[in-house]
C-alpha positions as CSV (number, residue, x, y, z in Angstrom):
1,M,29.7,24.3,-79.8
2,W,28.0,20.9,-79.5
3,V,30.7,19.7,-77.2
4,W,30.0,22.5,-74.7
5,I,26.3,21.7,-74.9
6,A,27.0,18.0,-74.2
7,V,29.3,18.9,-71.3
8,V,26.6,21.2,-69.8
9,V,23.9,18.5,-70.3
10,I,26.1,15.8,-68.6
11,A,26.9,18.2,-65.8
12,L,23.2,18.9,-65.2
13,I,22.4,15.2,-65.2
14,V,25.1,14.6,-62.7
15,L,23.9,17.5,-60.6
16,V,20.3,16.2,-60.7
17,L,21.4,12.7,-59.7
18,A,23.4,14.1,-56.8
19,A,20.4,16.2,-55.7
20,V,18.0,13.3,-55.8
21,R,20.4,11.1,-53.7
22,L,20.8,14.0,-51.3
23,L,17.1,14.5,-50.9
24,G,16.7,10.8,-50.3
25,R,19.3,10.9,-47.5
26,L,17.6,14.0,-46.0
27,S,14.3,12.1,-45.9
28,E,16.0,9.2,-44.1
29,L,17.6,11.7,-41.7
30,R,14.2,13.3,-41.0
31,R,12.7,9.9,-40.2
32,A,15.6,9.1,-38.0
33,A,15.2,12.4,-36.2
34,V,11.5,11.8,-35.6
35,K,12.2,8.3,-34.3
36,L,14.9,9.7,-32.0
37,Q,12.6,12.3,-30.7
38,R,9.9,9.7,-29.9
39,R,12.5,7.6,-28.1
40,Q,13.6,10.6,-26.1
41,E,10.0,11.4,-25.1
42,E,9.5,7.7,-24.1
43,A,12.7,7.8,-22.1
44,M,11.5,11.0,-20.3
45,R,8.2,9.2,-19.4
46,L,10.1,6.2,-18.2
47,Q,12.3,8.4,-16.1
48,A,9.3,10.2,-14.5
49,G,7.8,6.8,-13.8
50,A,11.0,5.6,-12.2
51,A,11.1,8.7,-10.0
52,K,7.5,8.0,-8.9
53,L,8.4,4.4,-8.2
54,E,11.4,5.5,-6.2
55,Q,9.2,7.7,-4.0
56,T,6.8,4.9,-3.5
57,M,9.6,2.5,-2.5
58,L,10.9,5.1,0.0
59,G,7.5,5.4,1.5
60,L,7.1,1.7,1.7
61,Q,10.5,1.4,3.3
62,Q,9.6,4.0,6.0
63,R,6.3,2.1,6.7
64,A,8.2,-1.2,7.0
65,E,10.7,0.4,9.4
66,R,7.9,1.8,11.5
67,A,6.1,-1.6,11.5
68,Q,9.4,-3.2,12.6
69,E,9.8,-0.8,15.4
70,Q,6.2,-1.5,16.5
71,V,6.9,-5.2,16.4
72,E,10.0,-4.7,18.5
73,Q,8.0,-2.6,21.0
74,I,5.3,-5.3,21.2
75,K,7.9,-8.0,21.8
76,A,9.6,-5.9,24.5
77,G,6.3,-5.3,26.2
78,L,5.4,-9.1,26.1
79,G,8.9,-9.9,27.5
80,K,8.3,-8.0,30.8
């Protein structure tokens, strides 16, 4: 009878130790998930900023092309 009680007690101790380790790992996973979510949000903000920067660059390129055309027209007018 005492043997069965000892087996059950040892099994419970092993089960509790396994549960404690599992809860520790779950806590680490939760922290990693939060960190990953923050990085994803940061990446989305950076992506939005990059899209805005791209639009700005396209606008500047168009302005530079128009300015170049005006310079060419001025040079052509002076050459006459």
